[in-house]
N, C-alpha and C positions, 0 to 999 in steps of 0.2 A: 087870267091865271099865270100867263107868262110874266106879267109885271110883278105879281105877288112872289113868284118863284125867285125872280131877280132881286126883289127887295129883301126876301129872307136870306138869300145868299150873301148879300152885302152885310146884313146884320151878323151872320155867322163869322164872316171874315173879320169884321171889326172886333167881335167877341174874342176870337182866337188871338188877334194882335194884342188886345188888352191883357189877356191872361199871360201871354208870352212876356209882355213888358213887366207885369207884376212879378212874375217868377224871376226875371233878370234882376229887378230891384231887390227882391228878397235875398237872392244869392249874393249880391254885392254887399248888402247890409250884414249878412251872416259872416262874410269874409272879413269885413272891417271889424266886426265885433270880436271875431276870433283873433285877428291881429292885435287888437287893443288888449285883449285878455293875455295874449302871449307876451306883449310888451310890458304889461303890468307885472306879470310873473317874473320876467327877466329883470325888471327894475328892482323888484323885491329881493331877488337872489343877489343882485349886485350890491344892494344895500346891506344884506346880511354878511356878504364877503368883506365889505369895507369895515363893518363893525368888528368882524373877527380879526381883520388885519390890525385894527387899533386896540386889540385885546392884549395889553401889555402886563407883564409880571413886574410888580414893584416891590423892591426890598431895600430898606435903608435909604430911601429917597432916590434910588436909581431905578430906571425902567429897562426891562429886557423883553425882547420879542420872543426869544427861545425859552421854552419851559423844560429844557433838558440840561441838567448839570452833568459834567463828565469828569471822572477821575483820571489821574495821570500815572498811577502805579500799575505794576504787574505786566506791562507790555514787554514783548520779546525784544523790541528795539525802540530807540528814540524815533526812528522814521515811522514806525507803525503808530506810535502814540500821536505824533504830529499829524499824520494823515487822518487819524480817527477824529481828532479835534476839528479839522477842516470839514470832514464828511458829516459830522454831527451838527454843524452850524451852531454849536453850543456857545453861549456868551458868558458862561460862568464855568471855570475850570478849577478844580480843587487840587491842592498840592500838600503833601505831608511835610510840615516844617522841620520836624526832627530829623528827617532824612536829607535835608538840604545842606550841601557843602558848597564851597566857592565854585568848584568845577560844575556842580549840578546847576547852580544859579546861572552860570554862563550858558549851559545847555538849554535851560528853559528860556533864557532871553533870546537865543538864536532860533529855537524850533517853533515858538509860538508868537503870533503877532499880538502883543499885549495892548495894541491900540484898538483891537476888535474884541478881545477876550478879557473878562474881568477875573482877576485872581481871587480865589477863595482859599486862603491858608487854612489848614486843619491841624488839630492838635492830636492826631492819631499817635498812639503809643504812650500817652500820658495816663498815669494810674491814679493821680491825686488832683484835687482842685488847684493846689498851689503850682504844681507842675504845668497844668493846662494854662493857667494864667500867664506864666512865664513864657511858654511857647507861643501863646497868642500874641504877646508883645513882639516877639521875634518875627512872627508872620506879618505883622503890620509893617515892620521895617523892610521885610522882603518885598512887599508890595510897593513901597516907596523906591526901592532899588530898581524895580521894573518900570518906574515912571508913573505909578498910580498914587499920587500924593494924597488924594482924598479917600483912599480905600481903607475903611475901618471894619470890613467884614472878617469874620472868623467862623469856621465850622468847629464848634466845640465838641470834643470827644473826651470823655473821662471813662476809661475802661480798666477796671481792676481785675476782671474775670479773664484770665488768660486762656481758659479752655473754650468757653462758649462766646467770648468776646461781647458779652452783654453790657450795655452802658450802665454806669453807676448813677442812679437817680439823685442821691444825696450829694455826691461830689459834683454832678452836673449843675445842680441848683446853686451850690456854693460858688462855683466858678462863674456861672452866669451872672449872679448878683454883682460880683466884683468887676467883671468885664463890662457890664452895662454902665456901672459907675464911671469907668474909665473911657466911656464914649464909643465902645465897640458896637457894631451891628452883629449881634450874636445869633448864629444859626445852630441850635443845639441838637445833636444826635441823641435820640432817646428811645426808650421802649414805647410800644403803641398803647400807652396808658392815657386815657382822656383827661384824668384829673392832673396827672403830671404835666401834660401839655398845657393845661389851663394855668397851672402855677408858673410855668416858664413864660407863658404869655404875660401874666400879671407882673412878673419881674421886669419885663420890658424887652424880651427877646424879639428879634426881627422876624423870625419864622419859628416853626417847630418842625423837626425832622424825624418822625417815627419810622422805625425799621419795618420793612415788609416781612422779613424773616432773618435769621442769623446772618451776619455779614459774610459775604463770600460763599454762601451755601448754595445759591441757585435754587432755593426752594420756592421762590415766588412769593405771593402775598399770603402769608400764614395767618394774618389777623384782620381779615376783611371787615368783620363787624366793628371791631375797635377803631379801625382807620376811618370807617364811615362816620362814626360818632365824632371823632376828632375833626373831620372835615366839616361836619354840621355845626359844631360849637365854636370853632376857631375864628378869630377876627384878624389873624395874621396868616400869611401864606403857609400852606402845609406842603412840605416836600418829602415824599416817600423815599427813603434811603435804605439801601442794603437788601440783599437777598434776591433781587430781580434777576431773571435768567433770559427771558425772551421779550421781544418788543410787545407782544400781546398783553403781557403783564403790566407793562408801562401804560399802555392804552387803557387797561382796566382801572389803574390808579386814577388817571385823569377823568375817566367816566364816572368814578365814585365821587369826584369833587376835589381831589388833590390838585394843588396848583402847579406842581412840578414833580419831577423825579430826578434822583441822582443815581448814575450807574458807573461802574468801573470794571469789575471782574467780568460781567456779562459781555463787555466789548473786548477787553484785553485778552481774555481766554478764548475768544472765537477764532476759528480758523482764518477768517478774513475780518479783522477788527474794523477796518474802514467801512466795509459793507454793513457790518452789524451796527456801527454807529449811525449810518444813514438810515437803516431800518428803524432804529429807536427814534430818530428824529421824526420820521413819518408817523410812527405809532403815537407819539406824544401829540402831534398835530391832530391826528384822527380822534384820539381820546378826548381832547379838549373840545373839538368841534361837536362830537357826539354829546358831550355834557351840556353844551350850550343849546343843542337842538332839542333837548329834553326827550329822552327815549319814551316809547309807548309804555303805558301801565301794564303790569303783569296780570295774568288771569289764571284762575285755578282750573279752567276748563278750556276746551278748544273753541275757537271762534272762526267761522268760515271766512276766508279772505275774499271770496267772490260773493256778490249780493245774491240772495235767494229769491228776491222779488221778481215776478214775471216768469218763473219756471213753471212748466205745465204740471198740474196735479195729477197723480195717478188715480185711475178709476177704482171703484170698489172691487170690481172683478180682478183687477191687477193686484190689489192688496191681498185678496184671498189666495191667488196663485202664488 
């Protein structure tokens, strides 16, 4: 009996040792699996970040990492304008050519680093196609004065409506046709009309620039459905221009599929223009990343965010009570 008791005790001890060993192996295996899963997830995130970093905006054969265009008008001082350009990290800055004089050219040359920023001359103030073409040619010469010999970009504006400042579609098409023939990379400012944008694209424009709402109004995106259609059908970059007031509206444009936004008044009229420029920069980045992440589908009813499986079921008596 004593022998049997000792024999059984040895068996129990060995059994306990084996179970302890297996538990240790299982724990180590689970830890390794968890680490591998975490490493795989981190690698996937890094890969997505690298893809996003290589997500460049291409216009007229040139590539830009920023999707925020910034205007240079309406600031309270040259210093505020220059600080806003730096804070925005914008790589495309637009200047109204009709307002340029020799003193202004010198100011622009001194206040902005044109080795880092690409000039986008605009034809603001032009009421006819002929006038816009003439000013566009002057804008190209201005770019050469600033050292950008291969800059053929022009933001085309033909606005005959002095009250609402709505772009003239017929004049815009006529000017765009001529400027494309002359080798310009035309970025036409236009109404949020999908068919008009298609015609401008067919002419050979480098982008289309539908307005969000009347220029300088701060009304935000007034034509959401139309801009969505333009973004869906366009094969050139879509730059939403005019009417934006807050960075959240810029993010919304990028979330809808727009390739970039242009802001001026929203930054220049802010109490702290440089801070607002920085906010727009971050909003544009967030909107683009959200668009690439593909937001969840909308539902017409509520869907519980926590799983219902495994919850205890109420008894029939509880249901009656």
